[in-house]
C-alpha positions in Angstrom: -28.9 16.5 -0.6 -27.8 19.4 -2.8 -30.7 21.6 -3.5 -31.0 22.6 -7.2 -33.2 25.8 -6.8 -31.3 28.0 -4.3 -32.6 31.5 -4.7 -30.6 34.5 -5.9 -31.5 36.4 -2.8 -30.1 33.7 -0.5 -26.8 33.6 -2.4 -26.5 37.4 -2.5 -27.1 37.7 1.2 -24.7 35.0 2.3 -22.1 36.1 -0.2 -22.2 39.6 1.3 -21.5 38.1 4.7 -18.6 36.2 3.3 -17.1 39.3 1.7 -17.3 41.1 5.0 -15.5 38.2 6.7 -12.8 38.1 4.0 -12.4 41.9 4.2 -11.4 41.6 7.8 -8.8 38.9 6.9 -7.5 41.0 4.1 -6.9 43.8 6.5 -5.1 41.5 8.8 -2.9 40.3 5.9 -2.2 43.9 4.9 -1.0 44.7 8.4 1.2 41.5 8.4 2.8 42.4 5.1 3.4 46.0 6.1 5.0 44.9 9.4 7.4 42.5 7.6 8.5 44.8 4.8 9.3 47.7 7.1 11.3 45.7 9.6 14.9 44.4 9.3 14.6 41.0 7.7 16.2 38.1 9.5 15.8 34.3 9.2 13.6 34.4 12.4 11.3 37.1 11.2 11.0 35.5 7.7 10.0 32.2 9.2 7.5 33.9 11.5 6.0 35.9 8.5 5.7 32.8 6.4 4.0 30.8 9.2 1.5 33.6 9.9 0.8 34.1 6.2 0.2 30.3 5.9 -2.2 30.4 8.8 -4.0 33.4 7.4 -4.4 31.8 3.9 -5.7 28.6 5.5 -8.3 30.6 7.5 -9.4 32.3 4.2 -9.9 28.8 2.7 -11.7 27.6 5.8 -14.2 30.5 5.7 -14.8 30.0 1.9 -15.3 26.2 2.5 -17.7 26.9 5.4 -19.7 29.4 3.3 -19.8 27.1 0.2 -20.9 24.0 2.2 -23.6 26.0 4.0 -25.1 27.0 0.7 -25.6 23.4 -0.5 -28.7 22.6 1.6 -31.7 24.9 2.2 -32.3 25.8 5.8 -36.1 25.5 5.5 -37.5 22.0 5.7 -40.1 22.9 3.2 -37.5 23.5 0.5 -35.9 20.1 1.0 -37.3 16.8 -0.4 -39.5 15.0 2.1 -38.5 11.6 0.7 -35.3 10.4 -1.0 -34.5 7.0 -2.5 -31.0 5.4 -1.9 -29.9 2.0 -3.0 -33.5 0.9 -3.6 -34.8 2.1 -0.2 -37.0 5.0 0.7 -35.9 7.5 3.4 -37.9 10.3 5.0 -36.7 13.7 6.0 -35.8 14.6 9.6 -34.1 17.7 11.0 -30.7 19.1 10.3 -27.7 18.1 12.4 -24.3 19.8 12.7 -21.1 17.9 12.1 -17.5 19.1 12.4 -15.7 18.0 9.2 -12.0 18.1 8.5 -10.8 19.9 5.4 -7.4 20.9 4.0 -8.0 24.4 5.5 -9.1 23.2 8.9 -12.3 22.0 10.6 -15.6 23.4 9.3 -19.2 23.1 10.6 -21.4 21.2 8.1 -25.2 21.4 8.6 -26.7 18.4 6.9 -30.2 17.0 7.0 -30.9 13.5 8.4 -33.1 11.1 6.4 -34.5 8.1 8.3 -35.3 4.7 6.6 -38.9 3.8 6.3 -40.1 1.5 9.1 -37.3 2.9 11.4 -35.2 -0.2 10.8 -31.7 0.3 9.4 -29.2 3.1 9.4 -30.2 6.7 8.7 -28.3 8.6 6.0 -27.1 12.2 5.4 -27.5 12.6 1.6 -25.3 15.7 1.5 -22.4 13.8 3.0 -22.9 11.0 0.5 -22.9 13.5 -2.4 -19.8 15.2 -1.1 -17.9 12.0 -0.4 -17.7 12.7 3.3 -17.8 9.2 4.6 -18.0 8.6 8.4 -18.7 12.4 8.7 -15.0 13.1 9.3 -13.1 14.5 6.3 -13.5 15.8 2.8 -12.1 13.7 0.0 -9.1 15.9 -0.4 -8.0 15.6 3.2 -8.9 11.9 3.2 -6.5 11.4 0.3 -3.7 13.0 2.1 -4.3 11.0 5.3 -4.3 7.8 3.2 -0.8 8.7 1.8 0.5 9.6 5.2 -0.8 6.4 6.7 1.4 4.3 4.4 4.6 5.9 5.7 3.9 7.0 9.2 2.6 5.5 12.5 -0.9 6.3 13.7 0.3 8.9 16.2 2.5 10.6 13.6 -0.5 10.9 11.2 -2.5 12.5 13.9 0.3 15.0 14.7 0.6 15.9 11.0 -3.2 16.4 10.6 -3.2 18.6 13.6 -0.1 20.6 12.7 -0.8 21.1 9.0 -4.6 21.3 8.9 -5.7 22.2 12.5 -7.8 19.0 12.6 -7.8 17.1 15.9 -8.8 13.5 15.7 -8.7 10.5 18.1 -7.1 7.2 17.2 -10.6 5.8 16.8 -11.6 8.5 14.3 -8.4 8.0 12.3 -9.0 4.2 12.1 -12.6 4.8 11.1 -11.5 7.2 8.3 -8.9 4.8 7.0 -11.3 2.0 7.1 -13.8 3.9 5.0 -11.0 4.9 2.6 -9.9 1.3 2.2 -13.5 0.1 1.7 -14.0 2.7 -1.0 -10.8 1.8 -2.9 -11.0 -2.0 -2.5 -13.4 -2.6 -5.4 -11.2 -0.7 -7.8 -7.8 -2.0 -6.7 -7.6 -5.1 -8.9 -8.8 -3.2 -12.1 -6.3 -0.4 -11.5 -3.4 -2.8 -10.9 -4.3 -4.9 -13.9 -4.3 -1.8 -16.1 -1.0 -0.7 -14.7 0.7 -4.1 -15.1 -0.6 -4.5 -18.7 1.0 -1.1 -19.5 4.3 -2.2 -18.0 4.1 -5.4 -20.1 3.7 -3.4 -23.3 6.6 -1.3 -22.3 8.7 -4.4 -21.6 7.8 -5.9 -24.9 9.1 -2.8 -26.7 12.5 -3.0 -24.9 15.7 -4.4 -26.4 17.0 -7.9 -25.6 16.8 -11.5 -26.6 14.5 -12.8 -23.9 10.8 -12.5 -23.4 9.6 -10.1 -20.7 9.2 -11.6 -17.2 6.2 -11.5 -14.9 7.9 -12.0 -11.5 5.8 -12.8 -8.5 6.9 -12.8 -4.9 5.4 -13.4 -1.5 6.6 -13.0 2.1 5.5 -12.3 5.7 6.5 -9.8 8.3 5.8 -9.9 12.0 3.7 -6.9 13.0 3.9 -5.8 16.7 0.4 -5.5 18.2 -0.8 -4.2 21.5 0.1 -6.2 24.5 3.6 -7.1 23.3 2.2 -9.7 20.8 3.5 -10.0 17.3 1.7 -11.7 14.5 2.6 -12.3 10.9 1.3 -10.0 8.3 1.7 -10.8 4.6 2.9 -9.0 1.4 3.0 -9.9 -2.2 4.5 -8.3 -5.3 3.9 -8.6 -9.0 6.7 -7.2 -11.1 7.4 -6.8 -14.8 11.0 -7.1 -16.0 11.9 -6.1 -19.6 13.9 -8.2 -22.1 17.1 -7.3 -20.5 16.0 -8.2 -16.9 15.5 -4.6 -15.8 12.5 -4.0 -13.6 9.8 -1.8 -15.3 7.4 -1.6 -12.4 5.8 -3.4 -9.4 2.3 -3.8 -8.0 2.0 -4.4 -4.3 -0.4 -6.3 -2.1 -0.5 -6.4 1.7 -2.6 -7.7 4.5 -2.5 -7.4 8.3 -2.2 -10.7 10.3 -4.7 -13.3 9.3 -4.8 -17.0 10.1 -3.8 -18.9 6.9 -3.4 -15.6 4.9 -6.4 -16.6 2.8 -7.2 -13.0 1.8 -3.8 -12.3 0.4 -3.9 -15.7 -1.4 -7.2 -14.8 -3.0 -6.2 -11.3 -4.0 -2.8 -12.4 -5.5 -4.4 -15.3 -7.4 -7.3 -13.1 -8.7 -4.8 -10.4 -9.8 -2.6 -12.9 -11.7 -5.6 -14.5 -13.4 -7.0 -11.1 -14.4 -3.6 -10.2 -16.0 -3.2 -13.4 -17.8 -6.7 -13.2 -19.3 -5.6 -10.1 -21.1 -2.1 -11.1 -22.2 -0.8 -14.3 -23.8 1.2 -16.2 -21.2 3.4 -17.6 -24.0 4.7 -14.0 -24.6 6.0 -13.9 -21.0 8.3 -15.8 -18.7 6.5 -16.5 -15.4 8.8 -16.5 -12.3 8.1 -17.0 -8.6 10.8 -15.8 -6.3 10.6 -16.2 -2.6 12.1 -17.8 0.4 11.0 -21.3 1.5 8.8 -20.2 4.4 5.5 -22.0 5.0 3.1 -19.7 3.3 5.3 -18.8 0.2 6.1 -22.5 -0.3 2.5 -23.6 0.1 1.3 -21.0 -2.4 3.7 -22.3 -5.0 2.8 -25.9 -4.6 -1.0 -25.6 -4.0 -1.8 -22.6 -6.3 0.8 -21.7 -8.9 1.8 -25.2 -9.9 -1.9 -26.0 -10.5 -2.9 -22.8 -12.1 -4.2 -23.2 -15.6 -3.8 -20.7 -18.5 -6.9 -18.6 -18.6 -6.6 -18.5 -22.4 -5.8 -22.2 -22.7 -7.7 -24.0 -19.9 -6.5 -27.4 -21.1 -2.9 -26.6 -20.0 -1.2 -25.5 -16.9 1.0 -22.4 -16.7 4.8 -23.0 -16.4 6.3 -21.1 -13.5 10.0 -20.8 -13.0 10.6 -21.4 -9.3 13.5 -19.5 -7.7 14.6 -19.7 -4.1 15.8 -16.3 -2.9 19.6 -16.2 -3.1 20.1 -14.5 0.3 18.2 -17.3 2.0 20.2 -19.9 0.2 23.3 -18.2 1.5 21.9 -18.5 5.0 22.0 -22.3 4.6 25.6 -22.1 3.5 26.5 -20.0 6.5 24.8 -22.5 8.8 26.8 -25.3 7.2 30.0 -23.3 7.8 29.3 -22.6 11.4 28.5 -26.3 12.2 31.6 -27.6 10.3 34.2 -25.0 11.4 32.7 -23.3 14.4 32.8 -19.5 14.8 35.9 -17.9 13.3 37.7 -16.8 10.2 37.9 -20.2 8.7 34.1 -20.6 8.6 33.7 -17.1 7.0 36.3 -17.9 4.4 34.7 -21.1 3.4 31.2 -19.6 3.4 32.3 -16.7 1.2 33.9 -19.1 -1.3 30.8 -21.3 -1.4 28.5 -18.3 -1.9 30.6 -17.4 -4.9 30.4 -21.0 -6.2 26.6 -21.1 -5.6 26.2 -17.9 -7.6 28.6 -18.4 -10.5 28.8 -22.1 -11.2 26.3 -24.0 -13.3 26.2 -26.8 -10.7 26.8 -24.5 -7.8 24.4 -26.1 -5.3 25.8 -29.6 -5.9 29.4 -28.3 -5.4 28.5 -26.7 -2.1 27.0 -30.0 -0.9 30.0 -32.0 -2.1 32.4 -29.7 -0.3 30.4 -29.8 2.9 30.1 -33.6 2.8 33.9 -34.0 2.3 34.7 -31.6 5.2 32.2 -33.3 7.5 33.9 -36.6 6.9 37.4 -35.3 7.4 36.8 -32.8 10.2 33.7 -33.8 12.0 31.3 -31.2 13.3 31.9 -28.3 15.7 28.2 -27.5 16.0 24.9 -29.4 16.4 24.5 -32.3 13.9 20.8 -31.4 13.7 21.5 -27.9 12.4 24.1 -29.1 9.9 21.7 -31.8 8.6 18.9 -29.2 8.4 21.0 -26.9 6.2 22.4 -29.7 4.1 18.9 -31.1 3.4 17.4 -27.7 2.7 19.9 -27.1 -0.1 19.6 -30.6 -1.5 15.8 -30.5 -1.5 15.8 -27.2 -3.4 18.8 -27.6 -5.7 16.5 -27.4 -8.8 15.4 -24.0 -7.7 18.9 -22.7 -6.9 20.3 -22.4 -10.5 21.6 -18.9 -10.0 24.2 -19.1 -12.7 21.5 -20.0 -15.2 19.1 -17.3 -13.9 21.8 -14.7 -14.4 22.4 -15.7 -18.0 18.7 -15.7 -18.7 18.2 -12.2 -17.1 15.9 -13.7 -14.5 15.7 -12.4 -10.9 17.8 -14.3 -8.3 16.5 -12.6 -5.2 13.3 -11.5 -3.6 14.6 -8.1 -2.7 11.5 -6.3 -4.1 9.2 -8.4 -1.8 11.5 -7.9 1.2 11.4 -4.2 0.6 7.6 -4.4 0.6 7.8 -6.0 4.1 10.0 -3.2 5.3 7.8 -0.5 3.8 
């Protein structure tokens, strides 16, 4: 707990010790500078100078952090509160405990006082850590923020290497996962509000754009197989909520993601909650609502069981009207499957598939023309592949013809593919 009545004598004494420490580092820096400027500069010596200077400045920051954190709690128990209240519960003072905490400048020793819950049941707390935002006793908020950014683009081992290289902090995999878990838990309650605010801003930007169509709120959902330990892979899930302006240009995208979970219930709840929160604050009739995905089990189920039944939060007596769009690249996969089973592998199959993809994309009745051509060829030529695969591809297109009107989508400046969501999976 931060003590409000630190004496001037204590500050003066500790500050003098800090100045003495920094004086030694300043002398070290002077020698480093003198050595570099009086030597013949080369790329190698410049790099060495820059690295040594970086290490020196980091050590200066580490000493200042150590001194500052040491001043926040009194050393004498008599100067610290004997009781504190936290979340409606009373805690009593115990002795100080040291903890190595990671900072941007390196590891520092933090002495913080333990407070034990009354009755000895429940977890003890360190009020100083809570006030500083040092959850799990591992890292300051500034370092935790950087680790969170790195974790989105790097593997676990890469993050550990970066933290060690750039900040001199050595963690185990368990410590890293603990820190990321705390970071996620702290951010989770604010995620939806922040995303709603961002999406509403994009909608206003889209409404101010030029074009003859209403802005589009485009939703996507997909899965990706995540390799786990033991050589097992399970399906994680991603979802996107994008805003397109009146000309069909993407303004921005909000992303959701979940690690493998049976039934993907968490992602379903998060995506549904986000959409309802957005549409409570903006009139759905000022937007076009589009759902773009492949026809996998979870994306398809979400459309039929959630979106088709979703009511307008502002008009609970009517359902929202979603424009369902099957991802064009997946539709092309069905076309290629037809080509391979009709012609077999070879140039003839590729030529027909290329022609049919063009028809599917540019003709008003493109899906119907593809099916007509495939039926005629099957009657005339027979099959070179398995009838089951050919029938599967044919039925997939026929069943989804109403959601494969790509010529119409293009004219209306609607998305034809789920590339944004696919990119979220790769990310």
